[in-house]
C-alpha positions in Angstrom: -56.2 -8.0 7.2 -55.6 -8.9 3.5 -58.0 -11.4 2.1 -56.3 -14.5 1.0 -57.9 -17.2 -1.2 -56.8 -20.7 -0.6 -57.4 -23.8 -2.7 -60.6 -25.9 -1.9 -64.1 -26.9 -3.0 -65.9 -24.4 -0.9 -63.4 -21.5 -1.1 -65.8 -18.7 -0.1 -67.3 -20.6 2.8 -63.9 -21.6 4.1 -62.6 -18.1 3.8 -65.6 -16.6 5.7 -65.1 -19.1 8.5 -61.4 -18.3 8.7 -62.1 -14.6 8.7 -64.6 -15.1 11.6 -62.0 -17.0 13.5 -59.3 -14.4 12.7 -56.8 -17.1 11.6 -54.1 -16.8 9.0 -54.7 -19.4 6.3 -51.0 -20.3 6.4 -51.4 -21.6 9.9 -53.9 -24.1 8.6 -51.9 -25.0 5.5 -48.2 -24.1 6.4 -45.6 -23.3 3.7 -42.8 -25.7 3.1 -39.2 -24.7 3.8 -38.5 -24.7 0.0 -41.4 -22.3 -0.6 -40.1 -19.9 2.1 -36.5 -20.2 0.8 -37.7 -19.5 -2.8 -39.6 -16.4 -1.6 -36.4 -15.2 0.1 -34.4 -15.9 -3.1 -36.9 -14.1 -5.3 -36.9 -11.1 -2.9 -33.2 -11.2 -3.1 -33.3 -11.2 -6.9 -35.6 -8.1 -6.9 -33.2 -6.2 -4.6 -30.2 -7.4 -6.6 -31.8 -6.0 -9.8 -32.4 -2.7 -7.9 -28.7 -2.7 -6.9 -29.6 -3.0 -3.2 -26.8 -5.5 -2.8 -26.5 -5.6 1.0 -30.2 -6.3 1.4 -30.1 -8.9 -1.3 -27.1 -10.5 0.4 -29.1 -10.8 3.6 -32.1 -12.4 1.8 -29.9 -14.9 0.0 -28.3 -15.8 3.3 -31.7 -16.4 4.8 -32.6 -18.7 1.9 -29.4 -20.7 2.4 -30.1 -21.0 6.1 -33.4 -22.6 5.3 -32.3 -24.8 2.4 -28.5 -25.1 2.7 -28.2 -27.7 -0.1 -29.5 -25.6 -3.0 -26.6 -24.6 -5.3 -28.4 -21.7 -7.0 -28.7 -19.8 -3.7 -24.9 -19.9 -3.2 -24.5 -18.9 -6.8 -26.7 -15.8 -6.3 -25.1 -14.8 -3.1 -21.7 -15.2 -4.8 -22.8 -12.8 -7.5 -23.9 -10.4 -4.8 -20.5 -10.6 -3.0 -18.8 -9.9 -6.3 -20.8 -6.7 -6.7 -19.8 -5.7 -3.2 -16.1 -6.3 -4.0 -15.8 -9.3 -1.6 -14.3 -11.7 -4.1 -12.9 -14.0 -1.3 -16.4 -14.7 0.0 -17.8 -14.9 -3.5 -15.2 -17.6 -4.4 -16.1 -19.6 -1.3 -19.8 -19.6 -2.2 -19.0 -20.4 -5.9 -17.0 -23.4 -4.8 -19.8 -24.6 -2.5 -22.3 -24.4 -5.3 -19.9 -26.5 -7.5 -19.6 -29.0 -4.7 -23.4 -29.3 -4.7 -23.6 -29.4 -8.5 -20.4 -29.9 -10.4 -22.1 -29.0 -13.7 -23.1 -25.5 -12.5 -21.7 -23.5 -15.4 -22.3 -20.0 -13.9 -20.4 -20.9 -10.8 -17.3 -22.0 -12.8 -17.4 -18.6 -14.5 -17.7 -16.8 -11.2 -14.7 -18.8 -9.9 -12.7 -17.7 -12.9 -13.6 -14.1 -12.3 -12.9 -14.3 -8.6 -9.6 -16.0 -8.9 -8.5 -13.4 -11.5 -9.5 -10.5 -9.2 -7.7 -12.1 -6.3 -4.5 -12.7 -8.3 -4.8 -16.5 -8.1 -3.5 -17.3 -11.5 -3.3 -21.1 -11.0 -6.9 -21.2 -9.6 -8.1 -19.2 -12.5 -6.4 -21.5 -15.0 -7.8 -24.6 -13.3 -11.4 -23.3 -13.3 -11.1 -22.4 -17.0 -9.8 -25.9 -17.7 -12.7 -27.5 -15.8 -15.3 -25.3 -17.5 -14.0 -26.2 -21.0 -14.0 -29.9 -20.0 -17.7 -29.7 -19.3 -18.4 -27.5 -22.4 -15.5 -27.3 -25.0 -17.3 -24.6 -27.0 -17.9 -22.3 -24.1 -16.6 -18.8 -24.8 -17.9 -17.0 -21.7 -14.4 -16.6 -20.2 -12.3 -15.9 -23.3 -11.6 -12.4 -22.0 -10.6 -13.7 -18.6 -8.3 -16.4 -20.2 -6.4 -13.7 -22.1 -6.2 -11.5 -19.0 -4.9 -14.4 -17.0 -2.1 -14.9 -19.5 -1.2 -11.2 -19.4 -1.3 -11.2 -15.6 1.2 -14.1 -15.5 3.7 -12.2 -17.6 3.2 -9.0 -15.6 3.7 -10.9 -12.3 7.0 -12.3 -13.6 8.2 -8.8 -14.4 7.0 -7.5 -11.0 9.0 -10.1 -9.0 12.0 -9.7 -11.3 12.2 -5.9 -10.7 11.6 -6.3 -7.0 14.3 -9.0 -6.6 16.8 -6.6 -8.4 15.8 -3.8 -5.9 14.4 -1.8 -8.9 11.5 -0.6 -6.8 10.3 2.2 -9.1 9.9 -0.3 -12.0 8.4 -2.9 -9.6 5.9 -0.3 -8.5 4.9 0.3 -12.2 4.4 -3.5 -12.7 2.4 -3.8 -9.4 0.0 -1.2 -10.6 -0.3 -3.0 -13.9 -1.1 -6.3 -12.1 -3.7 -4.6 -9.9 -5.6 -3.5 -13.0 -6.3 -7.2 -13.7 -6.4 -8.3 -10.0 -7.7 -5.3 -7.9 -8.4 -7.5 -4.8 -5.0 -9.2 -4.7 -3.4 -8.6 -1.3 -0.1 -9.9 -2.6 0.2 -7.2 -5.3 -1.1 -4.5 -3.0 1.5 -5.3 -0.3 4.3 -5.5 -2.8 3.2 -2.1 -4.1 3.1 -0.8 -0.5 6.6 -2.1 0.2 8.0 -0.4 -3.0 6.3 2.8 -1.9 8.0 2.7 1.5 11.4 2.1 0.0 10.8 5.0 -2.4 9.9 7.3 0.5 6.2 7.5 -0.1 5.3 6.3 3.3 1.9 7.7 3.8 0.5 6.0 0.7 2.2 2.8 1.7 0.7 3.0 5.2 -2.8 3.4 3.9 -2.5 0.2 1.8 -0.9 -1.8 4.7 -3.6 -0.8 7.2 -6.4 -1.7 4.7 -4.8 -5.1 4.1 -4.5 -5.7 7.9 -8.2 -4.9 8.2 -9.1 -7.3 5.5 -6.9 -10.1 7.1 -5.5 -9.5 10.6 -3.4 -12.6 10.4 -1.6 -11.6 7.1 2.1 -11.6 8.1 3.1 -9.6 5.0 0.6 -6.9 5.8 2.0 -6.7 9.4 5.5 -6.6 8.0 4.8 -3.7 5.6 3.0 -1.8 8.4 6.2 -2.3 10.4 8.3 -0.9 7.6 6.1 2.2 7.5 6.6 2.8 11.2 10.3 2.1 11.0 10.9 4.5 8.2 8.8 7.1 10.0 11.3 7.3 12.8 9.2 5.0 15.1 11.7 2.2 15.8 9.9 0.8 18.8 6.6 0.2 17.1 8.3 -0.9 13.9 10.2 -3.5 16.0 7.0 -4.8 17.5 5.4 -5.3 14.1 8.4 -7.1 12.8 8.2 -9.5 15.8 4.5 -9.9 15.2 5.1 -10.7 11.5 7.6 -13.4 12.6 5.1 -14.9 15.0 2.7 -15.2 12.1 5.3 -16.4 9.7 8.5 -17.7 11.4 10.1 -18.3 8.0 9.8 -14.6 6.9 13.4 -13.7 6.0 12.5 -10.1 5.4 10.9 -9.7 8.8 13.9 -11.3 10.6 16.4 -9.0 8.8 14.4 -5.9 9.5 14.0 -6.8 13.2 17.8 -7.2 13.5 18.4 -3.9 11.7 15.9 -2.0 13.8 17.4 -3.4 17.0 20.9 -2.5 16.0 19.9 1.0 15.0 18.0 1.6 18.2 21.0 0.4 20.3 23.6 2.5 18.4 21.5 5.6 18.6 20.9 5.2 22.3 24.5 4.4 22.9 25.6 7.6 21.1 23.1 9.7 23.2 24.5 8.2 26.4 28.1 9.0 25.5 27.2 12.5 24.4 25.5 13.2 27.8 28.6 11.8 29.6 30.8 14.2 27.7 32.6 11.4 25.8 32.4 13.3 22.5 34.8 11.2 20.4 33.1 8.0 21.4 29.7 9.5 20.7 30.9 10.6 17.3 32.0 7.0 16.5 28.6 5.6 17.8 26.6 7.9 15.6 28.9 7.1 12.6 28.2 3.4 13.1 24.5 4.0 13.4 24.5 5.9 10.1 26.0 3.0 8.3 23.2 0.6 9.3 20.4 1.8 6.9 21.1 4.6 4.4 17.4 4.4 3.3 16.0 5.5 6.7 16.0 9.2 6.0 14.0 10.3 9.0 16.3 8.5 11.5 19.5 9.4 9.7 18.6 13.1 9.6 18.5 13.0 13.5 21.8 11.0 13.6 23.5 13.5 11.3 22.3 16.3 13.5 23.5 14.5 16.6 26.9 14.0 15.1 27.0 17.6 13.9 26.3 18.7 17.5 29.3 16.6 18.6 31.5 18.0 15.9 30.5 21.6 16.9 31.4 20.8 20.5 34.8 19.5 19.3 35.2 22.7 17.2 35.2 20.7 14.0 33.0 23.2 12.3 33.6 22.1 8.7 32.3 18.6 9.5 29.4 20.1 11.6 28.3 22.0 8.5 28.5 18.8 6.3 26.4 16.8 8.8 23.8 19.6 9.1 23.6 19.8 5.4 23.0 16.0 5.2 20.4 16.2 7.9 18.6 19.0 5.9 18.8 17.0 2.7 16.9 14.2 4.4 14.5 16.6 6.2 14.4 20.1 4.7 12.3 21.4 7.6 14.7 20.3 10.3 15.0 23.6 12.2 17.6 22.6 14.7 20.0 21.5 11.9 19.5 24.8 10.2 20.3 26.8 13.3 23.4 24.7 14.1 24.6 25.1 10.5 24.2 28.9 10.8 26.2 29.0 14.0 28.9 26.7 12.4 29.1 28.9 9.3 29.6 31.9 11.6 32.5 30.1 13.4 34.1 29.4 10.0 33.7 33.1 9.0 31.4 32.2 6.2 29.1 35.1 6.9 27.2 35.1 3.7 26.1 31.5 4.3 25.4 32.2 7.9 23.1 35.2 7.0 21.2 33.0 4.5 20.6 30.3 7.1 19.6 32.8 9.7 17.1 34.5 7.4 15.6 31.0 6.6 15.3 30.3 10.3 13.5 33.6 11.0 10.9 32.7 8.4 9.9 29.7 10.6 10.7 30.9 14.1 11.7 34.4 15.3 13.9 34.1 18.4 16.1 36.7 20.1 19.1 34.3 19.7 18.8 34.1 15.9 18.1 37.8 15.5 21.3 38.5 17.4 23.2 36.0 15.3 21.9 37.5 12.1 22.8 41.0 13.1 26.3 39.9 14.0 26.7 37.9 10.8 25.5 40.8 8.7 28.0 43.1 10.4 30.8 40.6 9.9 29.8 40.0 6.3 29.9 43.8 5.6 33.4 44.0 7.2 34.6 41.0 5.3 33.6 42.6 2.0 35.1 46.0 2.6 38.7 46.8 1.5 41.5 46.0 3.8 43.4 49.3 3.8 46.2 47.9 6.0 46.8 45.1 3.5 46.7 47.5 0.6 49.5 49.5 2.2 51.4 46.5 3.4 51.2 47.4 7.1 49.6 46.1 10.2 47.1 47.8 12.6 50.0 48.9 15.0 51.6 51.1 12.3 52.4 54.7 13.3 51.6 57.8 11.3 55.2 57.8 10.0 54.8 54.1 9.0 51.6 54.9 7.1 53.3 57.7 5.2 56.3 55.6 4.3 54.1 52.8 3.1 52.0 55.1 1.0 55.1 56.6 -0.6 56.4 53.2 -1.4 53.2 51.8 -2.8 52.3 54.9 -4.7 55.6 54.9 -6.5 55.2 51.3 -7.5 51.7 51.8 -9.0 52.0 55.4 -10.3 50.7 55.5 -14.0 53.8 57.3 -15.2 55.9 54.3 -14.2 53.8 52.1 -16.6 53.5 54.4 -19.5 54.8 51.7 -21.9 52.7 48.9 -20.5 49.7 47.3 -22.3 46.3 49.0 -21.9 45.1 46.2 -19.6 48.2 46.5 -17.4 47.7 50.3 -17.3 44.1 50.0 -16.1 45.2 47.5 -13.4 48.0 49.8 -12.1 45.7 52.8 -12.2 43.2 50.8 -10.1 45.8 49.9 -7.5 47.2 53.4 -7.5 43.7 54.7 -6.6 43.3 52.1 -3.9 46.6 53.1 -2.3 45.5 56.7 -2.2 42.1 55.7 -0.8 43.8 53.7 2.0 46.1 56.6 2.8 43.2 59.0 3.0 41.4 56.9 5.6 44.4 55.7 7.7 46.1 59.1 7.8 43.0 60.7 9.3 42.7 59.9 13.0 38.9 60.0 13.2 38.4 58.0 10.0 41.0 55.5 11.0 39.3 55.0 14.4 35.9 54.5 12.8 37.4 52.1 10.3 39.1 50.1 13.0 35.9 49.9 15.0 34.0 48.5 12.0 31.8 51.6 11.5 30.3 52.6 8.2 32.5 54.9 6.2 30.3 55.2 3.1 29.0 58.6 4.2 32.6 60.0 4.4 33.5 58.7 0.9 34.4 61.6 -1.4 35.7 61.2 -4.9 39.3 62.2 -5.2 42.0 62.5 -7.8 44.8 60.1 -6.7 47.3 61.8 -8.9 46.5 65.2 -7.4 46.7 63.7 -3.9 50.1 62.2 -4.8 51.4 65.6 -5.8 50.1 67.3 -2.7 51.7 64.6 -0.6 55.1 65.4 -2.0 54.5 69.2 -2.0 53.7 69.3 1.7 56.1 66.7 2.9 59.4 68.2 3.8 62.8 66.6 3.5 64.8 64.9 0.8 63.3 61.4 1.6 60.1 62.4 -0.1 61.7 63.3 -3.4 61.1 61.0 -6.3 61.9 60.4 -10.0 61.0 57.8 -12.5 63.8 56.3 -14.6 62.9 55.6 -18.2 
């Protein structure tokens, strides 16, 4: 045991006696509460200087428990709370120390700093006023006084932008306010609300949750958390949070409006689903349209409503509207696979094969299914057919034309576009007529050949059969081998 010397006339003798008795000298002469409290405070100071703030906080609390009427203990603990970022607790301790000693200058300074950090502009101004009343020449809070003035201006800009629904500008001002008042829940939650309405829901949710953890009874925090859920396509939980916010703050106009909006949206969507399942497609279409008008900002929910209405339109064979709704759904949610598939099918029904192929290829990058592979193959084939020349149209006949009809049509068209007939035309007109003359010969070459015609009619590839030919030579051969006066021709000049 450590040797301890106590005060007395016969110190050595007394010490030897105590050692023989194995008794702590403090048990003979006990410490006062003030002495013990001071020891706790001094230990707290040492840990504070060493930046062991949590341990220092515990030691200051022990000192307060022993001597609850000593203002400096509260002041020291307030300083510790401030270093830990707990300005609310620091403010409470600073005010207690002022209550115990209304001349305690350092506590006034701490109140100013805490109020500023918490965004309490009025409280900050009042504390500065009181400090200067006690000491008119005090300059310790000059920086805070200037910051408080700037914060008041920024706050006015923040609320002005927010009230005008200029959420992007409001977000900028909220960030500016938080640089001066980093622990202000009011600014944090306004920032979170702006983030939600700008579509940055994940960031907003992190802020709302942290604010709820700091104050579980904060109605605004519960409301913003509800907004995050509502705009994440979670109507049920969003509705619960709006109702909880109203129970905490019955006068919250925002919470009441959002609760009504969420209820209406939920009811309209469910009504549309019921009508669709019952086969009442026109009524379902109307229900989904009404639901879409409730909240244009709810992209996640609206993407599903657009898809549902597109499905209704496709069942009604209104494919143009189905494409529009699928596109709107994909604008809100670019990864919406069902909408992409339905749009591909609708494009196919509209014979817009190029768009269909593009959508099918996009789907296959995400999910490879037999259905989409088949649709892609069909669309590619149809696209190829749509891009090839319509030889029947070139000759001005239909698919039921006989061999004689084909010959007559060729003779008629060839005479119309023969270069000799346009010898006096402009160079541009000559080139156009030569092009059409060649197309007429190409059409006749395919349609007059039984095998080629059959393959053409069946949509088979004719590229391998394509041979360069001289349309003028073919024209001459046509008249050379065609008997009868009906095939004679001459051009009048």
